[in-house]
N, C-alpha and C positions, 0 to 999 in steps of 0.2 A: 791831195786835199783828204781823202778817206781814211788815210792812216793816221793823220793826225785828230780827227773826228773819232776815231777808232782808240786811240792813245788818252784822248780825253776821257772817253767814256771809261776807259779802263780804269785811269785814275779817280773817276768819281766812284767807281762800285769799290776800290781798295779804299778810297776814304771814308765811304758809308759804313763798309765791311769793318775799318777799325773804330769809327764812332759807336756804331752799335754796341761794339764789345767793351766798351770804357766803362766801369763800374764804380760805385759811390765806396769813399773809404769807411774803414770799422763798422761793416755788418754787424757783427756781434754785440754792438750798441746802441742797435736800433730797436725801436719797439714798432711793431705793426699790428692793428687791429682788423679781424677779418670777421665779416658778419654772415651766417647762415653755415656754419661748419659742420652740420649733423652729417652730412653728405656731399658727393657731388663737387662743384669746382671749390667751395671753400674749405671742405674737408681736404682734398687734393693740395690745394695750395698751403694750407697750414703746416701739412707733413714736408713740404718742400723746402718753405722757409726755416723749419725747424731743423732740418738737414744742415741748411746754411748757417746754423749758428746765429740766427736771428732771435730775438724776444716775440713771440708771437702770443697776442692776447684774442682767444678763438672764442667767438659767441656762438651760443646753441640754444636751439628752441626746447631741447629736451634735456632731460639729465642724462639719459642713455646715452645719447648721442656726444655729451661732453664726457662721459666717463671711457666710451670706447678711444675716442680721440686721445684722450690723456694716456692711455695705454699703449698706444702704437708710437708715441713722441716722447722726448726728454721732457726732463725737469722745467726747462726753459719755457717750455708752452702752458700758457695758464688759462681756464675756462670761465666762462661764465654765461647764464641762462639770461638770454635776451628775446625779446617780443617786441619787434619794431613798432607794431603797431599801439604798443602801450606806452604813454607819455612817462609812467610812474618808472617803469621798466628800463626803459631810456636814460632817464634821469640818474638812476640808480648804476647803470652800466657806465655812464659819464664819470661818476665819482668815483668808481672803482678803477677805471683806467686812470684818473689822475693819481692815485694814490698810489698806482702801480709803475708809471712812466716817473713822477718825481718833476725835479727841473729840469729833465733832458727834452720833455714833452713829446708828441707822438709823430713819429717818422711816417707813417703809413697808415692809411685808411683803406680798406676793401669793402666796398658797399656790394656785399655778391648775394645777400640776402633775397629770395624771389619765390613768386608761384608763378604757375602758368594757367590754372583752370580757374574758372571755367571758360571755354572757347567754344564759340558757335554762332551762327549769323546773329547779328544783332537784335532783331526783333523777337527772339527766341529767349532773350536774357532780360533779367530784371535790374533796376540800377544797384541794388545789394550785389548781385552777381560784378558788376562793372567795380563797384566799392571795393569788394572782397580782395581785388588783384591791386587795385589802386594803392591802396592802403599798405601794404608790403611792398610793392614795388616802386613806386613814388614816393608818396607821402611818409614812408619808415624811413626812404633812404635819405630825403629832406632833412627829417628830423635828428637821424644819428649823425648826419653832416655838420649842423647849424652848431649841436652841443660839444664836439669835438673840434670846432674850430680854432679856438684859443690855443690848444695845444699843440694843432697842426702848424699853426703861424709860429708858434715858439720854436719847434723843430726846421722851420723852413722844410716842410715835409712834402708827401706826395698823398693824392687821391684818386683811387683807382674805382671807376663806377662800372658796373657791369650793366650795358646796355645790349643790343641785339642788332642783327642786318634788319630785324623787324622794326626797329626805331628809324628805318630809312625809308621803307616799304611796307604797308599794312595788306597781311593777306588773309587775315581772319577776323571775325568778330570777337568782341570781348574787351576785355580791360588791358592784355598783356600788351598788344602793339600800341596802344594809347599811353601806357605806362612808360614804354620805352621810348616814345617818341618823346614824352616827360624829361626822361632822364637825359636823353641829348641835351634838349634845350638848356636843363639846370647846368648842367656841366658847362656847356659854352660860356653861360653867364659867369659862372662860379671860377672858371679859369681867368678870364679878364680880371674878375674882383680881386683874385688872390696872386696876380703875376707881381705885384708890386712888394708883396710879401716873400717871393722867394718858392712860394708854394706851387706844385705842377699837377695839373689835373689831367689824366686820361681816361678816355674812353674804350671799352672792349666792345667789339661790334660782334657777335658770334654768328655762327651759322647754327644747324640742328646739332645737337650732341644728348646722347644719352645720359641724362641726371635722374634726381630723385623727382625732378617737377616734370619728367617726359617719358612717361612709362604708359606703353599701348594699354594695359589695363584701366588705368586711370583714365585716358582720354574717352574709352568705351563707356564706360560707366557713367561719367561726367554727360554725355551726349545722351547715352539712354535715360538719364533722370530727368534733363531738361526737355526731351522730346517728350515723356510721358506726361510731365506738368504743363504742356501747351494748351490754352484753350483750343477746342475742337474748331472753331472758325479759321483760326491761325494754321492749324495744321492741314485744314482742307486746301487753304490757300497755297499752302506750299507742297502739299502732297508729297505720299511716301516715296515717292520716286528722289525726291529733291533731297529728304533725309540721309537715304541709302548713298547718293552722291557725295554728300559730304562726309559721311562716315569714311567713304574710299579715299577721299582726298586726304583726310586725317592718317589713316592708315598708309598711304604712300608717303606722306611727309615723316610718319615716325620709320619706316622701312630705311629713309635715306639718313636717318641720326647717326652720328658718329660715335664709336666707343672712347675713342682718345682723348679723354678730356684733357690731357697735359697740354694739347695744342692752346686750349684756353688757358689754362694757369701758368702756362712759361711765358705768355703776353703779359699775365698780370704781374708774373716776378720779374721779368724785365721792366715794366713799370715803376716798380719799386724800387730795384736795385741799380740800373742803368744811370750811368752819368748824365745822358742825353735821352730821357724818355719820350716817347712819341705822343702826340696829341690823341692819336686813335689807333687802336691795333685791330685788326680782321682775323678772325680764325675760322678756318676752315674753308674750304673750296669751294662749296655753295655759296656762302657768302661774297667770297673774294669774285667768283666768275659769274654768278648769278643775280643775286638778290640786290647786291649793291650798283652794280652796273645797272640793274633793271630800275633803277630807282632815279638814276637820269636820263630815262628813256622820255618821250612823250606820253604824257597820260594817255591818250587813247590807243598807244602800240602797248604800253604796260598791261594795261585792263586786259587786254586781247589775248598776249602771250601767259599772263596769269591764269585767265581762264581757261585756255588749253592745256596748260601744266597740269 
């Protein structure tokens, strides 16, 4: 009996391995738009897809970022300046993409643009602090997706949304975790909406990686600014010890960040090029072994463990 079970398990893994490695045909004919390509995941993914011969439409927030990316890639890669929080900028980008892809439609959209700061206990933040993150990570993502949906439906293409393990488990205050929970919800409903059109939606749930939005100096300055602007009564209520403990907590998280961002961009590439993309990709052992499993724990136990960690 055990021999039969082992054989069935082996056949399953062989089938899974084979299925995972099947790719779509005619990659050089496909157009993919990636947001947030100045640095980090977007920049790395643009280079990877360019090397595979795909047509890459890379959006950057700055002209400098766009120029540096074009210098490092082939002529098949084109750039455009995009601020995902500006509706006019989003509309202009959509018109530009339509002109680029013509009748072929847009095969892939990678919603990668994002910001992480400010992060702090919720009472230390203002509504503007929350909105600054939500407008980029969630509202901007939705706006870009909606204006490009007709082109994606035409190509029966793919949408890759950058979520996070913190879209399952909120461990810090501020807009970041809230925005990633929102990305999860939007992606789930979008996947069901578009299934009849052949458009597939994938989510990337990452752990902690070193990117442009996750630099120690930026976190420190952000926290110092927030603490210095707090009303005196709030400072007295929390106390200096709470401030320093939170600072140590953030420093600890930063020390766990991984430099190998290809663990994330490989997931993105698979979602765009695989014949059978996954609904969810998990990148990073901290996400696989800690944050996502912890999200299934009873709340009282998850709260206890996160407090101790």
